[in-house]
Structure formats: structure tokens, C-alpha cells
PDB file of N, CA, C and O in Angstrom:
ATOM      1  N   UNK A   1     114.937  99.007  85.026  1.00  0.00           N
ATOM      2  CA  UNK A   1     115.232  97.604  85.214  1.00  0.00           C
ATOM      3  C   UNK A   1     115.210  97.292  86.717  1.00  0.00           C
ATOM      4  O   UNK A   1     115.706  98.068  87.534  1.00  0.00           O
ATOM      5  N   UNK A   2     114.642  96.175  87.050  1.00  0.00           N
ATOM      6  CA  UNK A   2     114.498  95.776  88.448  1.00  0.00           C
ATOM      7  C   UNK A   2     115.740  95.003  88.903  1.00  0.00           C
ATOM      8  O   UNK A   2     116.214  94.097  88.217  1.00  0.00           O
ATOM      9  N   UNK A   3     116.250  95.384  90.068  1.00  0.00           N
ATOM     10  CA  UNK A   3     117.358  94.668  90.705  1.00  0.00           C
ATOM     11  C   UNK A   3     116.752  93.454  91.393  1.00  0.00           C
ATOM     12  O   UNK A   3     115.891  93.594  92.261  1.00  0.00           O
ATOM     13  N   UNK A   4     117.200  92.267  91.008  1.00  0.00           N
ATOM     14  CA  UNK A   4     116.557  91.035  91.466  1.00  0.00           C
ATOM     15  C   UNK A   4     117.283  90.402  92.656  1.00  0.00           C
ATOM     16  O   UNK A   4     118.446  90.691  92.935  1.00  0.00           O
ATOM     17  N   UNK A   5     116.554  89.539  93.335  1.00  0.00           N
ATOM     18  CA  UNK A   5     117.142  88.766  94.424  1.00  0.00           C
ATOM     19  C   UNK A   5     118.285  87.903  93.900  1.00  0.00           C
ATOM     20  O   UNK A   5     119.307  87.735  94.565  1.00  0.00           O
ATOM     21  N   UNK A   6     118.101  87.363  92.708  1.00  0.00           N
ATOM     22  CA  UNK A   6     119.133  86.516  92.115  1.00  0.00           C
ATOM     23  C   UNK A   6     120.429  87.308  91.915  1.00  0.00           C
ATOM     24  O   UNK A   6     121.511  86.814  92.230  1.00  0.00           O
ATOM     25  N   UNK A   7     120.323  88.527  91.395  1.00  0.00           N
ATOM     26  CA  UNK A   7     121.508  89.372  91.220  1.00  0.00           C
ATOM     27  C   UNK A   7     122.169  89.648  92.574  1.00  0.00           C
ATOM     28  O   UNK A   7     123.388  89.554  92.714  1.00  0.00           O
ATOM     29  N   UNK A   8     121.352  89.984  93.552  1.00  0.00           N
ATOM     30  CA  UNK A   8     121.875  90.284  94.874  1.00  0.00           C
ATOM     31  C   UNK A   8     122.586  89.069  95.469  1.00  0.00           C
ATOM     32  O   UNK A   8     123.678  89.197  96.023  1.00  0.00           O
ATOM     33  N   UNK A   9     121.976  87.909  95.355  1.00  0.00           N
ATOM     34  CA  UNK A   9     122.578  86.692  95.883  1.00  0.00           C
ATOM     35  C   UNK A   9     123.929  86.398  95.253  1.00  0.00           C
ATOM     36  O   UNK A   9     124.874  86.024  95.948  1.00  0.00           O
ATOM     37  N   UNK A  10     124.024  86.565  93.946  1.00  0.00           N
ATOM     38  CA  UNK A  10     125.286  86.353  93.241  1.00  0.00           C
ATOM     39  C   UNK A  10     126.345  87.339  93.723  1.00  0.00           C
ATOM     40  O   UNK A  10     127.493  86.959  93.951  1.00  0.00           O
ATOM     41  N   UNK A  11     125.963  88.591  93.875  1.00  0.00           N
ATOM     42  CA  UNK A  11     126.908  89.615  94.321  1.00  0.00           C
ATOM     43  C   UNK A  11     127.310  89.406  95.782  1.00  0.00           C
ATOM     44  O   UNK A  11     128.459  89.653  96.150  1.00  0.00           O
ATOM     45  N   UNK A  12     126.377  88.957  96.607  1.00  0.00           N
ATOM     46  CA  UNK A  12     126.697  88.693  98.008  1.00  0.00           C
ATOM     47  C   UNK A  12     127.698  87.544  98.118  1.00  0.00           C
ATOM     48  O   UNK A  12     128.636  87.613  98.913  1.00  0.00           O
ATOM     49  N   UNK A  13     127.507  86.500  97.332  1.00  0.00           N
ATOM     50  CA  UNK A  13     128.479  85.395  97.340  1.00  0.00           C
ATOM     51  C   UNK A  13     129.862  85.884  96.907  1.00  0.00           C
ATOM     52  O   UNK A  13     130.873  85.461  97.467  1.00  0.00           O
ATOM     53  N   UNK A  14     129.908  86.765  95.920  1.00  0.00           N
ATOM     54  CA  UNK A  14     131.187  87.319  95.470  1.00  0.00           C
ATOM     55  C   UNK A  14     131.850  88.127  96.589  1.00  0.00           C
ATOM     56  O   UNK A  14     133.068  88.073  96.758  1.00  0.00           O
ATOM     57  N   UNK A  15     131.059  88.862  97.338  1.00  0.00           N
ATOM     58  CA  UNK A  15     131.604  89.611  98.478  1.00  0.00           C
ATOM     59  C   UNK A  15     132.149  88.662  99.532  1.00  0.00           C
ATOM     60  O   UNK A  15     133.206  88.915 100.111  1.00  0.00           O
ATOM     61  N   UNK A  16     131.443  87.581  99.782  1.00  0.00           N
ATOM     62  CA  UNK A  16     131.889  86.605 100.779  1.00  0.00           C
ATOM     63  C   UNK A  16     133.172  85.897 100.345  1.00  0.00           C
ATOM     64  O   UNK A  16     133.978  85.499 101.186  1.00  0.00           O
ATOM     65  N   UNK A  17     133.359  85.742  99.040  1.00  0.00           N
ATOM     66  CA  UNK A  17     134.584  85.121  98.536  1.00  0.00           C
ATOM     67  C   UNK A  17     135.804  85.978  98.842  1.00  0.00           C
ATOM     68  O   UNK A  17     136.922  85.467  98.897  1.00  0.00           O
ATOM     69  N   UNK A  18     135.599  87.277  99.041  1.00  0.00           N
ATOM     70  CA  UNK A  18     136.700  88.182  99.384  1.00  0.00           C
ATOM     71  C   UNK A  18     137.068  88.076 100.862  1.00  0.00           C
ATOM     72  O   UNK A  18     138.053  88.661 101.311  1.00  0.00           O
ATOM     73  N   UNK A  19     136.272  87.330 101.604  1.00  0.00           N
ATOM     74  CA  UNK A  19     136.519  87.134 103.027  1.00  0.00           C
ATOM     75  C   UNK A  19     135.342  87.611 103.850  1.00  0.00           C
ATOM     76  O   UNK A  19     134.610  88.519 103.456  1.00  0.00           O
ATOM     77  N   UNK A  20     135.175  86.982 104.999  1.00  0.00           N
ATOM     78  CA  UNK A  20     134.069  87.333 105.889  1.00  0.00           C
ATOM     79  C   UNK A  20     134.477  88.513 106.758  1.00  0.00           C
ATOM     80  O   UNK A  20     135.266  88.374 107.692  1.00  0.00           O
ATOM     81  N   UNK A  21     133.933  89.657 106.436  1.00  0.00           N
ATOM     82  CA  UNK A  21     134.155  90.884 107.201  1.00  0.00           C
ATOM     83  C   UNK A  21     132.776  91.548 107.313  1.00  0.00           C
ATOM     84  O   UNK A  21     132.355  92.258 106.401  1.00  0.00           O
ATOM     85  N   UNK A  22     132.078  91.318 108.426  1.00  0.00           N
ATOM     86  CA  UNK A  22     130.700  91.804 108.552  1.00  0.00           C
ATOM     87  C   UNK A  22     130.532  93.297 108.308  1.00  0.00           C
ATOM     88  O   UNK A  22     129.543  93.715 107.707  1.00  0.00           O
ATOM     89  N   UNK A  23     131.482  94.106 108.764  1.00  0.00           N
ATOM     90  CA  UNK A  23     131.355  95.550 108.585  1.00  0.00           C
ATOM     91  C   UNK A  23     131.514  95.922 107.111  1.00  0.00           C
ATOM     92  O   UNK A  23     130.760  96.750 106.598  1.00  0.00           O
ATOM     93  N   UNK A  24     132.486  95.319 106.428  1.00  0.00           N
ATOM     94  CA  UNK A  24     132.679  95.598 104.998  1.00  0.00           C
ATOM     95  C   UNK A  24     131.452  95.167 104.207  1.00  0.00           C
ATOM     96  O   UNK A  24     130.984  95.897 103.333  1.00  0.00           O
ATOM     97  N   UNK A  25     130.937  93.996 104.509  1.00  0.00           N
ATOM     98  CA  UNK A  25     129.757  93.491 103.797  1.00  0.00           C
ATOM     99  C   UNK A  25     128.548  94.375 104.085  1.00  0.00           C
ATOM    100  O   UNK A  25     127.756  94.653 103.184  1.00  0.00           O
ATOM    101  N   UNK A  26     128.401  94.813 105.313  1.00  0.00           N
ATOM    102  CA  UNK A  26     127.280  95.696 105.665  1.00  0.00           C
ATOM    103  C   UNK A  26     127.365  97.007 104.878  1.00  0.00           C
ATOM    104  O   UNK A  26     126.358  97.490 104.360  1.00  0.00           O
ATOM    105  N   UNK A  27     128.558  97.575 104.792  1.00  0.00           N
ATOM    106  CA  UNK A  27     128.727  98.830 104.037  1.00  0.00           C
ATOM    107  C   UNK A  27     128.455  98.626 102.558  1.00  0.00           C
ATOM    108  O   UNK A  27     127.818  99.462 101.917  1.00  0.00           O
ATOM    109  N   UNK A  28     128.941  97.504 102.010  1.00  0.00           N
ATOM    110  CA  UNK A  28     128.670  97.185 100.606  1.00  0.00           C
ATOM    111  C   UNK A  28     127.154  97.083 100.383  1.00  0.00           C
ATOM    112  O   UNK A  28     126.617  97.625  99.417  1.00  0.00           O
ATOM    113  N   UNK A  29     126.488  96.383 101.290  1.00  0.00           N
ATOM    114  CA  UNK A  29     125.048  96.178 101.162  1.00  0.00           C
ATOM    115  C   UNK A  29     124.287  97.501 101.265  1.00  0.00           C
ATOM    116  O   UNK A  29     123.306  97.708 100.550  1.00  0.00           O
ATOM    117  N   UNK A  30     124.728  98.387 102.140  1.00  0.00           N
ATOM    118  CA  UNK A  30     124.057  99.676 102.286  1.00  0.00           C
ATOM    119  C   UNK A  30     124.166 100.495 101.003  1.00  0.00           C
ATOM    120  O   UNK A  30     123.199 101.137 100.592  1.00  0.00           O
ATOM    121  N   UNK A  31     125.322 100.478 100.378  1.00  0.00           N
ATOM    122  CA  UNK A  31     125.493 101.186  99.104  1.00  0.00           C
ATOM    123  C   UNK A  31     124.563 100.584  98.052  1.00  0.00           C
ATOM    124  O   UNK A  31     123.921 101.317  97.300  1.00  0.00           O
ATOM    125  N   UNK A  32     124.488  99.260  97.995  1.00  0.00           N
ATOM    126  CA  UNK A  32     123.573  98.601  97.044  1.00  0.00           C
ATOM    127  C   UNK A  32     122.129  98.986  97.338  1.00  0.00           C
ATOM    128  O   UNK A  32     121.342  99.219  96.421  1.00  0.00           O
ATOM    129  N   UNK A  33     121.789  99.051  98.617  1.00  0.00           N
ATOM    130  CA  UNK A  33     120.436  99.412  99.028  1.00  0.00           C
ATOM    131  C   UNK A  33     120.083 100.817  98.513  1.00  0.00           C
ATOM    132  O   UNK A  33     118.980 101.043  98.014  1.00  0.00           O
ATOM    133  N   UNK A  34     121.010 101.736  98.637  1.00  0.00           N
ATOM    134  CA  UNK A  34     120.761 103.106  98.180  1.00  0.00           C
ATOM    135  C   UNK A  34     120.756 103.211  96.657  1.00  0.00           C
ATOM    136  O   UNK A  34     119.956 103.952  96.086  1.00  0.00           O
ATOM    137  N   UNK A  35     121.652 102.463  95.998  1.00  0.00           N
ATOM    138  CA  UNK A  35     121.785 102.538  94.537  1.00  0.00           C
ATOM    139  C   UNK A  35     120.642 101.842  93.804  1.00  0.00           C
ATOM    140  O   UNK A  35     120.212 102.295  92.743  1.00  0.00           O
ATOM    141  N   UNK A  36     120.161 100.764  94.358  1.00  0.00           N
ATOM    142  CA  UNK A  36     119.172  99.926  93.665  1.00  0.00           C
ATOM    143  C   UNK A  36     117.784 100.177  94.240  1.00  0.00           C
ATOM    144  O   UNK A  36     117.229  99.328  94.937  1.00  0.00           O
ATOM    145  N   UNK A  37     117.234 101.336  93.946  1.00  0.00           N
ATOM    146  CA  UNK A  37     115.912 101.712  94.477  1.00  0.00           C
ATOM    147  C   UNK A  37     114.778 100.886  93.856  1.00  0.00           C
ATOM    148  O   UNK A  37     113.761 100.634  94.503  1.00  0.00           O
ATOM    149  N   UNK A  38     114.958 100.476  92.623  1.00  0.00           N
ATOM    150  CA  UNK A  38     113.944  99.702  91.922  1.00  0.00           C
ATOM    151  C   UNK A  38     114.304  98.226  92.049  1.00  0.00           C
ATOM    152  O   UNK A  38     114.971  97.660  91.182  1.00  0.00           O
ATOM    153  N   UNK A  39     113.852  97.607  93.146  1.00  0.00           N
ATOM    154  CA  UNK A  39     114.263  96.234  93.432  1.00  0.00           C
ATOM    155  C   UNK A  39     113.049  95.308  93.577  1.00  0.00           C
ATOM    156  O   UNK A  39     111.921  95.744  93.808  1.00  0.00           O
ATOM    157  N   UNK A  40     113.329  94.040  93.434  1.00  0.00           N
ATOM    158  CA  UNK A  40     112.318  93.003  93.544  1.00  0.00           C
ATOM    159  C   UNK A  40     111.679  93.022  94.941  1.00  0.00           C
ATOM    160  O   UNK A  40     112.343  93.310  95.936  1.00  0.00           O
ATOM    161  N   UNK A  41     110.393  92.715  94.991  1.00  0.00           N
ATOM    162  CA  UNK A  41     109.672  92.678  96.271  1.00  0.00           C
ATOM    163  C   UNK A  41     110.386  91.765  97.269  1.00  0.00           C
ATOM    164  O   UNK A  41     110.811  90.660  96.929  1.00  0.00           O
ATOM    165  N   UNK A  42     110.506  92.246  98.494  1.00  0.00           N
ATOM    166  CA  UNK A  42     111.106  91.472  99.561  1.00  0.00           C
ATOM    167  C   UNK A  42     112.614  91.639  99.687  1.00  0.00           C
ATOM    168  O   UNK A  42     113.188  91.308 100.724  1.00  0.00           O
ATOM    169  N   UNK A  43     113.257  92.143  98.649  1.00  0.00           N
ATOM    170  CA  UNK A  43     114.711  92.280  98.687  1.00  0.00           C
ATOM    171  C   UNK A  43     115.144  93.376  99.655  1.00  0.00           C
ATOM    172  O   UNK A  43     116.184  93.245 100.299  1.00  0.00           O
ATOM    173  N   UNK A  44     114.384  94.433  99.770  1.00  0.00           N
ATOM    174  CA  UNK A  44     114.728  95.511 100.691  1.00  0.00           C
ATOM    175  C   UNK A  44     114.856  95.027 102.122  1.00  0.00           C
ATOM    176  O   UNK A  44     115.746  95.469 102.849  1.00  0.00           O
ATOM    177  N   UNK A  45     113.985  94.131 102.533  1.00  0.00           N
ATOM    178  CA  UNK A  45     114.022  93.603 103.891  1.00  0.00           C
ATOM    179  C   UNK A  45     115.281  92.759 104.118  1.00  0.00           C
ATOM    180  O   UNK A  45     115.894  92.826 105.183  1.00  0.00           O
ATOM    181  N   UNK A  46     115.657  91.972 103.120  1.00  0.00           N
ATOM    182  CA  UNK A  46     116.868  91.155 103.214  1.00  0.00           C
ATOM    183  C   UNK A  46     118.085  92.074 103.327  1.00  0.00           C
ATOM    184  O   UNK A  46     118.968  91.853 104.156  1.00  0.00           O
ATOM    185  N   UNK A  47     118.120  93.089 102.497  1.00  0.00           N
ATOM    186  CA  UNK A  47     119.242  94.024 102.500  1.00  0.00           C
ATOM    187  C   UNK A  47     119.312  94.774 103.833  1.00  0.00           C
ATOM    188  O   UNK A  47     120.397  94.987 104.372  1.00  0.00           O
ATOM    189  N   UNK A  48     118.175  95.165 104.350  1.00  0.00           N
ATOM    190  CA  UNK A  48     118.127  95.894 105.624  1.00  0.00           C
ATOM    191  C   UNK A  48     118.760  95.074 106.740  1.00  0.00           C
ATOM    192  O   UNK A  48     119.521  95.600 107.552  1.00  0.00           O
ATOM    193  N   UNK A  49     118.447  93.799 106.777  1.00  0.00           N
ATOM    194  CA  UNK A  49     119.003  92.920 107.811  1.00  0.00           C
ATOM    195  C   UNK A  49     120.526  92.837 107.688  1.00  0.00           C
ATOM    196  O   UNK A  49     121.235  92.839 108.694  1.00  0.00           O
ATOM    197  N   UNK A  50     121.019  92.763 106.458  1.00  0.00           N
ATOM    198  CA  UNK A  50     122.463  92.625 106.249  1.00  0.00           C
ATOM    199  C   UNK A  50     123.192  93.937 106.502  1.00  0.00           C
ATOM    200  O   UNK A  50     124.233  93.941 107.159  1.00  0.00           O
ATOM    201  N   UNK A  51     122.674  95.039 106.001  1.00  0.00           N
ATOM    202  CA  UNK A  51     123.418  96.281 106.206  1.00  0.00           C
ATOM    203  C   UNK A  51     123.343  96.765 107.646  1.00  0.00           C
ATOM    204  O   UNK A  51     124.089  97.665 108.031  1.00  0.00           O
ATOM    205  N   UNK A  52     122.472  96.196 108.436  1.00  0.00           N
ATOM    206  CA  UNK A  52     122.407  96.534 109.851  1.00  0.00           C
ATOM    207  C   UNK A  52     123.538  95.932 110.673  1.00  0.00           C
ATOM    208  O   UNK A  52     123.685  96.252 111.853  1.00  0.00           O
ATOM    209  N   UNK A  53     124.338  95.064 110.059  1.00  0.00           N
ATOM    210  CA  UNK A  53     125.428  94.430 110.789  1.00  0.00           C
ATOM    211  C   UNK A  53     126.473  95.433 111.276  1.00  0.00           C
ATOM    212  O   UNK A  53     127.183  95.158 112.243  1.00  0.00           O
ATOM    213  N   UNK A  54     126.576  96.577 110.628  1.00  0.00           N
ATOM    214  CA  UNK A  54     127.606  97.529 111.047  1.00  0.00           C
ATOM    215  C   UNK A  54     127.224  98.281 112.327  1.00  0.00           C
ATOM    216  O   UNK A  54     127.979  99.134 112.795  1.00  0.00           O
ATOM    217  N   UNK A  55     126.067  97.968 112.886  1.00  0.00           N
ATOM    218  CA  UNK A  55     125.631  98.606 114.136  1.00  0.00           C
ATOM    219  C   UNK A  55     126.341  98.029 115.353  1.00  0.00           C
ATOM    220  O   UNK A  55     126.275  98.607 116.437  1.00  0.00           O
ATOM    221  N   UNK A  56     127.016  96.902 115.190  1.00  0.00           N
ATOM    222  CA  UNK A  56     127.751  96.313 116.307  1.00  0.00           C
ATOM    223  C   UNK A  56     127.811  94.811 116.205  1.00  0.00           C
ATOM    224  O   UNK A  56     127.040  94.200 115.465  1.00  0.00           O
ATOM    225  N   UNK A  57     128.732  94.207 116.950  1.00  0.00           N
ATOM    226  CA  UNK A  57     128.925  92.751 116.876  1.00  0.00           C
ATOM    227  C   UNK A  57     127.674  91.943 117.197  1.00  0.00           C
ATOM    228  O   UNK A  57     127.508  90.825 116.710  1.00  0.00           O
ATOM    229  N   UNK A  58     126.803  92.506 118.011  1.00  0.00           N
ATOM    230  CA  UNK A  58     125.583  91.762 118.349  1.00  0.00           C
ATOM    231  C   UNK A  58     124.651  91.609 117.142  1.00  0.00           C
ATOM    232  O   UNK A  58     123.715  90.810 117.179  1.00  0.00           O
ATOM    233  N   UNK A  59     124.906  92.372 116.076  1.00  0.00           N
ATOM    234  CA  UNK A  59     124.071  92.293 114.873  1.00  0.00           C
ATOM    235  C   UNK A  59     124.741  91.512 113.745  1.00  0.00           C
ATOM    236  O   UNK A  59     124.159  91.352 112.672  1.00  0.00           O
ATOM    237  N   UNK A  60     125.957  91.027 113.979  1.00  0.00           N
ATOM    238  CA  UNK A  60     126.665  90.265 112.951  1.00  0.00           C
ATOM    239  C   UNK A  60     125.880  89.003 112.613  1.00  0.00           C
ATOM    240  O   UNK A  60     125.367  88.316 113.497  1.00  0.00           O
ATOM    241  N   UNK A  61     125.798  88.717 111.341  1.00  0.00           N
ATOM    242  CA  UNK A  61     125.190  87.487 110.848  1.00  0.00           C
ATOM    243  C   UNK A  61     126.352  86.540 110.538  1.00  0.00           C
ATOM    244  O   UNK A  61     127.274  86.920 109.817  1.00  0.00           O
ATOM    245  N   UNK A  62     126.323  85.317 111.068  1.00  0.00           N
ATOM    246  CA  UNK A  62     127.424  84.381 110.812  1.00  0.00           C
ATOM    247  C   UNK A  62     127.624  84.145 109.309  1.00  0.00           C
ATOM    248  O   UNK A  62     126.684  84.224 108.519  1.00  0.00           O
ATOM    249  N   UNK A  63     128.856  83.859 108.947  1.00  0.00           N
ATOM    250  CA  UNK A  63     129.195  83.658 107.532  1.00  0.00           C
ATOM    251  C   UNK A  63     128.319  82.590 106.883  1.00  0.00           C
ATOM    252  O   UNK A  63     127.834  82.781 105.768  1.00  0.00           O
ATOM    253  N   UNK A  64     128.115  81.481 107.564  1.00  0.00           N
ATOM    254  CA  UNK A  64     127.305  80.395 106.995  1.00  0.00           C
ATOM    255  C   UNK A  64     125.877  80.859 106.720  1.00  0.00           C
ATOM    256  O   UNK A  64     125.276  80.470 105.719  1.00  0.00           O
ATOM    257  N   UNK A  65     125.340  81.686 107.606  1.00  0.00           N
ATOM    258  CA  UNK A  65     123.980  82.188 107.401  1.00  0.00           C
ATOM    259  C   UNK A  65     123.927  83.165 106.236  1.00  0.00           C
ATOM    260  O   UNK A  65     122.961  83.166 105.473  1.00  0.00           O
ATOM    261  N   UNK A  66     124.962  84.002 106.091  1.00  0.00           N
ATOM    262  CA  UNK A  66     125.007  84.916 104.942  1.00  0.00           C
ATOM    263  C   UNK A  66     125.059  84.128 103.626  1.00  0.00           C
ATOM    264  O   UNK A  66     124.396  84.484 102.652  1.00  0.00           O
ATOM    265  N   UNK A  67     125.853  83.058 103.615  1.00  0.00           N
ATOM    266  CA  UNK A  67     125.913  82.220 102.419  1.00  0.00           C
ATOM    267  C   UNK A  67     124.565  81.582 102.133  1.00  0.00           C
ATOM    268  O   UNK A  67     124.158  81.475 100.976  1.00  0.00           O
ATOM    269  N   UNK A  68     123.879  81.164 103.168  1.00  0.00           N
ATOM    270  CA  UNK A  68     122.558  80.581 103.005  1.00  0.00           C
ATOM    271  C   UNK A  68     121.565  81.602 102.438  1.00  0.00           C
ATOM    272  O   UNK A  68     120.753  81.274 101.572  1.00  0.00           O
ATOM    273  N   UNK A  69     121.637  82.825 102.928  1.00  0.00           N
ATOM    274  CA  UNK A  69     120.776  83.892 102.415  1.00  0.00           C
ATOM    275  C   UNK A  69     121.065  84.106 100.934  1.00  0.00           C
ATOM    276  O   UNK A  69     120.142  84.218 100.128  1.00  0.00           O
ATOM    277  N   UNK A  70     122.342  84.163 100.578  1.00  0.00           N
ATOM    278  CA  UNK A  70     122.726  84.378  99.182  1.00  0.00           C
ATOM    279  C   UNK A  70     122.199  83.272  98.277  1.00  0.00           C
ATOM    280  O   UNK A  70     121.684  83.542  97.192  1.00  0.00           O
ATOM    281  N   UNK A  71     122.330  82.035  98.724  1.00  0.00           N
ATOM    282  CA  UNK A  71     121.862  80.903  97.931  1.00  0.00           C
ATOM    283  C   UNK A  71     120.345  80.939  97.780  1.00  0.00           C
ATOM    284  O   UNK A  71     119.827  80.701  96.689  1.00  0.00           O
ATOM    285  N   UNK A  72     119.631  81.234  98.863  1.00  0.00           N
ATOM    286  CA  UNK A  72     118.159  81.330  98.787  1.00  0.00           C
ATOM    287  C   UNK A  72     117.742  82.429  97.826  1.00  0.00           C
ATOM    288  O   UNK A  72     116.759  82.276  97.101  1.00  0.00           O
ATOM    289  N   UNK A  73     118.468  83.522  97.809  1.00  0.00           N
ATOM    290  CA  UNK A  73     118.132  84.623  96.894  1.00  0.00           C
ATOM    291  C   UNK A  73     118.311  84.202  95.443  1.00  0.00           C
ATOM    292  O   UNK A  73     117.597  84.684  94.564  1.00  0.00           O
ATOM    293  N   UNK A  74     119.238  83.326  95.195  1.00  0.00           N
ATOM    294  CA  UNK A  74     119.506  82.890  93.830  1.00  0.00           C
ATOM    295  C   UNK A  74     118.473  81.908  93.288  1.00  0.00           C
ATOM    296  O   UNK A  74     118.403  81.684  92.079  1.00  0.00           O
ATOM    297  N   UNK A  75     117.674  81.324  94.172  1.00  0.00           N
ATOM    298  CA  UNK A  75     116.695  80.321  93.734  1.00  0.00           C
ATOM    299  C   UNK A  75     115.499  80.947  93.077  1.00  0.00           C
ATOM    300  O   UNK A  75     114.586  80.238  92.654  1.00  0.00           O
TER     301      UNK A  75
END
């Protein structure tokens, strides 16, 4: 079964509802990246950008932008 952008977007919004913590979200995303090897085209690149946030504050994606990414994935 393919892990879809829509599924990822829904799960990302759920993570954001728990609070904006870039490092926690990055770690969550990295686990999803490793677990969901069979994913929809283009999703790996989106996940890579998000899980890279744990490399330092200069890589943090603002909360509003993360929400926007999640919504776009759901479309």
C-alpha cells in the first residue's frame, strides 16, 4: 500500500495540534520517512525538508508554513 501525501498532510496537522516544536516534528517526520518506504511520488522530498529541521534553528520551518504544506498535501 502506498503512503499518500493526503495521509501525510493529515498526520502532520495532527502533530501540529500537539504544539509547534520543530525538533519533535522533525523527529516524527524522520521516523515516518524511514517507515513509509513505499510512498507517493514527491512525498519524499517534502518529508526530507521537514525532517531536516532538527539540524538547527536556521532550518526551522515556521508553523504557518508547515500548516500550509500539510494543507497542500491533503489536496
